[in-house]
C-alpha angles and dihedrals in degrees: 000000000000089000091057091049091051092050091048091051092049092049091048091050091049093050091048092049090049091050091053093046095046098043105133116248126234090257091052090054092048094048091051092048091052092048096046095047090051090047095049094046121016089193092054089047092051091049091050096242091140090054090048092050091047091049094051095044121110117221120222123187123200093183097247095038138018141199141186129223137197117193092347091306118119109238103175141006128200143184138157091018095305124115121197119194112213124230114253114250115264112269092019097108095124092069 
């Protein structure tokens, strides 16, 4: 049984270290926001709304994960090198 606990502790430490090392940077979040906005709406991409959103976003790191906000609304979340841009709430097209 102690061998299984040791292996579990080593795996947990390796996963935690990988999460810290692969936490997406602020620039990675901003690049993904620009790309997703342009993909979802070519007109918004042409007008630079994705770049504007990315520029005004605030990056927050939790060590093993990170997220960005604009006006207290979470725009993207990321962990293990992957960034996911959240859908805007319905009826919130003015923001």
